[in-house]
N, C-alpha and C positions, 0 to 999 in steps of 0.2 A: 348623449354618451353616458351621462351620469345615472340615468334611470336603471340600467342594468346592474350598475354597482350597488344601488340601493336595494334592488331586488335580491341580489346575491347576499347582501348583508342580512336581509330579512330571512332568507333561507338558512344562513349559518346560525342566526339566532334561534330559529325554530328547531334546527337539528340539535342544538345545544340543550334547548328545553326538553326535547324528548329524551336525550340521553341523561339529563338529571332525573327526569321522571322514572327512568328505568333503574337508575342507581338507588334512589330513595322511593320505594313503593308507596302506593296510595294507601291510606289507612282504611281499614274495613268500615263499612257503613257510610261510605262517601259517594255511592252511586248516582248518577244523574237523576234529577227529580222527574225528568220526562219518562225515565224507564222504570220508575218505582211503582209497585202496586197501588191500588186505589187508597187503601188504608194508610200506606206510608206517605202518600202525597197529602193526604188530609192531616196526618200527624205532623208533617213539616209545617203546614200552614198554621195548625193550632199551637205548635210550639213557638213559631215565629210570633204569634200574637201574644202568647203568654210571656215571652221574653221582655215585653215592653214594661212590665211591672213585676217586681221580685215576688210579691205576695201571690199574684196570679200564677206565676212560675211554680212556686211551691205547691199550689193546689193542683196544677196540672200534673206535676211529677209525683205527688203523693198519690193520686189515682192510677197513674201509670203502672202497669204490672212490672215488678222489679226481680222476678225470679227468686234468686237466693242470695243471702250473705254468707260467704264462705270463710270469712275471717273475723271471728267473734269471740272474744273472751268473755266467758260467763260472769266472772266476778266484776271484770271491768266494764261489762256491758250493764251492770245494775246501778240504777241511779242512787245517789247518796241518801235521799230521803227514804227510800226503801230500806237501806242498810241501817239507818239510824232507828227506824221503826221496829226492825228485827232486833237490834241490839238492846232496845228497851224490853221487849218481850223475853229476851234471854237474861235480863237482869244485869247487863254489864255496866261497867263504869267507864269514865273517860279520864285520861290523864290530861288535864287542862293545858299545861305548858307545851305538851308534845301534840295535842290534839289527836290522841290515839285511843282506840278502844282497849280496855283492859279488863281482866276479871276483878270483880270486887272482893275485898277480904273484910269479913265482919270485924268491926271494931277498929279498922285501920283507916277509915275514910277521913281525909283531911282536905285542907284547901285546894290542893293541886290535883286530887284525885276524888271525883265526886260521882254519884249516881248519874247515869245518863238521863234519867228522867228530869233531872234539873235542867238539862239543856233545852227541854221543851217549855221550860218556864223562864228561860233567859233567851230572848231573841238574838242577842249579839253572839252568845256562845254557840247557838244553833247555827247562825250564818257562818261563823268561823269553821265550824265542823263541815258544813257543806262545801265551802271553799278548800278545805284541807283534803276532803275525800275526792275532789274533782279539780278540773282546770278552770272552774268558774271564778271570775274576777282576778285571775292570776296575771300578774305583770312581772316579767323578768327584770332582775336587778342584780347588782354586783353580788356574786356568790349564790344566786338563786335562778337557776336555769329552768326553762319549760321542760327539758329532759329530766332533770332531778326531780322536780316537783311531781311530774307524771308518775314516774316509777315509785316515788315515796308514797303515793296514795295507798298502794296495795298492802304496805306493812301497816298502815293506819287502821285498817279494818279486818286484819288478819284474825283477830280474836273471835270473829263470828264463825270460823271453821266451815264445815261442809253442811251443817244441819239445814241451810235455807236454800241449797242448790235448786230443788224442785220449784220453790216459789220464784227464784230468779229466772229460771228457765221458762215458767209461765209468763213472767213480766216480758221477757224477750219475744216470746210467741204472740203475746197480745199486741205489743207494739208493732211487731212485723205484719200481723193481719190488718191492722189499721192503715198499713201503707201499701197493701196489695203485694206483700211477699208471700211466698209459699214454701220456702225452704231455708233451714239454718243449720249450720255447722258450728257447734259452739265448743270452745276449748276449755278445758278444766282438767286438773289432775287429781284422780281419786287418791285416796290415803295409800302411801307407800312406805310407811314406818317400818313394817316387817321387812320389807326389801332393803331398805336403807340400813337396818341392823345387820342383815346377812352380808351386805357388801362391805361394811366396816370390818366384820369378822374375817372375811376372806382376804381383803386387801386387793391391790391391783396386780394384774397379771397381763403381760404383754401378749400372750397367747389368748386371742379373744374366743376362740372355740373352747379352749380348756376353761376359761373364765365362765362362760355360758353354761357349760356342762356342770360345773361346781355349783353355780347359783340355782339351777334347776334341781340338783341333787340335794340342796339344803332347803327344800320345801318352799321355793319361791312360788310355785303354783298355787299354794294356798292364798297367797296375796292376790294372785290373779283371780281366784274365785271371789274374794271380797271386793276386788276393784270392779269386776263385771257385775256383781249384785248391787253395788252402790249406783252404778250408772243406770241399771235397770230400774232401781227404786226410784231415782230422780224422774225418769221418763214416766213411770206408773203414777207417781203422785201428782206430777204435773198434769197429766191427762185426767185424772180424778178430779183435780181442782177445777178444771175446765168443762166437767161433765160431759166429756167425749162419749159418743155413742148413745146420748140420752136426748130426749126432746128439747131440753134446754141447753144443749151444747153451746159453748162459746165459739166465736168465730176463729179463735185461735187454735182450735182442734184441727183446723185445715192446713196449719203450718206444720210441716214435716221437720222435727228437730232431731238431728243426729249429733254425735259427740266425737270431738277429736282429742285424743289423749296427750296432754302436755308432759313434756319432760323438762325438768329444771337443769339448764346446762351450766349454771354457775356453781355447781357443786363439785366436790373431788371427783376425778374421772371414774373411779370405781363404782361410786353411787350413780353417776350419769349413765354408765354402761348397764348397771343393774335396773335402772329404771327403763332404759330402753328395751331390755329383754322383757321386763314385765309389761310394757306397753304393747310390744309385738305379740306377746302371748295373749294378752287381753283382747287385742283386736282380732286375733285369730279365733279366740274362743267365742266372741260374740260380735261378728261383723255387721250385724243388723243395727246395733246401738253405737258401737265404737268403729267409726268407718275410716279412721286414719290416725296418723301421729304427727306431733310437731315439737320443736324444741323452743322454749321461751326463756325469758329473763333478758335483761339488756345485752344486745350482741357486742357493745363496746366495754362490757365488764371484763375485769383483768383475767378471770378463768375462762369466759367465753372466748376471748381473743387469743389467749395462749394455747387453748386446747381445740381451736375451731377445726383444724385439719384432722386432729385425732377424732373429733366427734363425727366428722363426715366419714372418716374410715370405719368407725363403728357402725354407722348406719348402712355403709355400703356392704359391709359384711353381713349384718342382720338382714338386709333386704334380700340378699341371696338366699338366706335361710327361710325367710318368710316372704316369698315373691308376691303373694296375694294381698299383703297389707299395703295401704296407700300411704304416701308420705308427702306432706306439705311442710315447707320449712321457712322460718323467718330468716331471710338472708338479704344482706344489703341494707339492713335498717341502720345505716351509717351516713354521715355526712362529712364533707371536706372540713377539717379543723377539729372534729370531734375526736378522730384518732389520726396518727401520723399518716401522711399520703401513701406510704408503702403498704399500710394496713388495709387500704381500699382496693387491693389488687384483684381479689379473686373469690370473694365469699359466694356470690351468686354462682359462678362457675363451678366451684367445688360442690355446692348444693346440687346442681344439675347433674354433675357426675356421680354424686352419691345416689341418685335415683329420685330426686324430688320431682313430683308431677306438677306442683305448684309452687310458686315463690311469693311469700308474704313480703310485701314492700319493694324490695329491689331498687330502693331510693338512690343508691349509689352506683347503679349499673354503668352509668357512663364514665365513671372514675376507674372502672376495672380495666385490666389489660385487654386490649382488642376488644373493645366493646361492641363494635358493629358485628364482628364475627360471632360473638356471644349471642347477640340478639337474633342473628340469622339462624344459629343453632337452636335456639329456644323455639323459634317459629317452626323449624323443621321437625322438632321433637314434640311440638304442641305443648310446650311447658307454659302454663298460665301464670300471669302476675295478678295477685290480689292487691289492688291499689287502695290505699287508705289516705285520701288527701288531707283531711283535717289532722289526722294523727301525724303525718310527715311534717306539717307546719308546727304543731304544738311541741312536738318532741325534738325535731331536728331543725326547724327553721327553714325548711325547704318547701317552696311554694311557687306558683306560676310557671314560668319558663324555666325556672332552675330545677323544676321537677321533671323526671324523665318520661313522665306519662305520654306527652305527645310523640316523643321518639319511639316509645315502646309500641304505640299504635301504628306509627309510620312504617315501622318494620313488620307490621302484621303479626306481632306476638299477641296471642290471645290475652285479653285483660278483662277484669271485671271490677267493679267498685265494691268496697266493703267498709264497714265502720270501725273495725278493731276494738275499741272500747268505748261504746257509745255513751255509757253512763259517766265515766270519767271525763270524756271529751264534751259532754252535754250536747250531743247531736242525736241524729237518726240516719237511716239510709237515704231517706229523701233529701236530707241537707247535703249529703255526699253528691248526689246527682245534681242538685241545684249548683253546688259549688262547681262541679265539672262543667256544667253548661255555661255558667257565667264566666268562668275562668278561660275556658277553651272553645267557646262558642260552638258546642257540639250540635250535630243535626239530630233529628229524630231517629234516622237510620242508624247512626252511630249508638245512640242510646239502646235501641232495640238490639243491636248486635251485642253489646256488653251484657244486657240482660240475658240473651239467649246463651252466651258464653258462660255465664255463672252456673247454669244447669248443665251445660255440656261438659263442665269440668268438676261437677259435684261428684263426691265419692259415693254415688248410688249404685247399686247392683244393676247389671243387665246392660243391653245394648242401648245406643243412642237412637233417637227418633231420626237423625239426620244421616243421609247416606255416607257422606264425607266428613271427617272431623273438622269442625270449625268452619264448615261451608253450610250455611243456613239457607240453601235454595232448594234442595231436592230431599225428600224424605226417604227413609228406608224402603227397600222393595215392597214389603208387606203393605205399606201404607201409600204407596206411589200414586195410586188412583183416588185417594181420598184428599179432601181438603183439610189440612192440619188444623185441629182445634174444634171440629164439629162435634155436635152432641151424639151423633149416631154414626160412628166409624164402621167401615165394612167388617164382614165377619173375620176375614184374614187379619186386618189391621187391628180389630178388637183383641183377637188372640195375642198378637204380638205385643200389644200394650199391656195385657194382663200378665205376660210372662217376663217383662222388662220394666222394673221400677223407674229407671232413668227416663226411658221413653215415655212412660205414663206422665210423669212430672212435666216433661217437655211438651207433651200434648196438652196438658192442663194450662201451661203458659200460653201456648197459641190460642187456646179457648179464651183466656182472659184478655189477649191482645184483640181478638175479634170483638169481644164485648166492649172493650175500652174504645175502640176505633168506631164502633157502630154509633157511639153517643156524639161523635163530632157533627 
């Protein structure tokens, strides 16, 4: 008589498990190995072998195609050694007590402000500058948090200005090429001094339409022209330095570098709005180079916190005026204790409502009001999360199971890995993939899905290679009869690829995966 009871209990447990599985969906990239294509099967086996040794794992992941890095600050992505070399070329000095670059004043050099050339003759000062310009050797202590040290680095090398942007973009592209990356979206803010001056003269107006009209009437479009020219110059000089289109072209030429216009949200509201108008106008004027906009500066800053809802309202209005301009936003780059608990309510939600297509970080998403509903909404709207694991640990102290990355994946919100500021953090994209594998025991299929997601949500013009968004199983009708990534697509597929830059990059990614997996 006891056996039927035991069987009944088994059925109850089984039904409960099925119910739980329905409530919490399976993360993408976790399909059964028995149903996986041959390349995926071999990839799982090779990854399992590589996991036995961290050095072997790095080599496996370095060779693996990684698509794009969509969350990359140009100045923060440049290593301190490069910046110090540039500062010497520019004849800058260093304020030794502050470990900050400064303009030299003839006849005023004293013990605390010396020519930077002396740092290259003083190993101790040189090391101190590297540590001050990055998170290298940093140990949190009373009154010195990782958050504060991280953001203070940018003020230390501000004296370099914009003259070396092309060199820095080249460094980023060369590092990307060495890791089998093919696409970068780098954030930087072109000069907006004219716009700032106009905004100060006009002042703040609650009527956003009237304020925008007045800004444009006051010759803001002249600053648009100079901003666009600056970005185009950076791209041109970077490609010239890499000898692109010549027989001796560097591998970095194969890395497509586009720009995201940064808006500084820690400034007075009239200047923030003016920057937004400038950014939307610039992106509209040159969508080939400026593919989107973003807000930067610490999200927990007093102005950023006080004006967050206002900023989202500004973006929502301007998004209606310029619907073709892409928006990605730093949102939820907060942690419990960094701000009052009530301040964690809704930054990601407000960003989604403002029209953000991608969210940078979303580290506090599970502290928001109704987080599960929010994640389901993001999945339904295909709002991607740019996850920067090392950055979250260094700045916010959030890591491991306290990071929402596993839950974001579990709710099938599209997600891809990014570096954020690889120079300041002393990392690269391979490091982020290795960290994800070692921390969350990711499968090869999960890695492949995130890589594909990076290009699926890149702000590139044209249609996707994939028939359904974020479903990487069937290609678009024009290429349905082709094997994705082959060297000779059919005539119809070839025409489709020529007409759609995004699809072309995705086809190239599949080609790289085929090549990578053929070596197993």
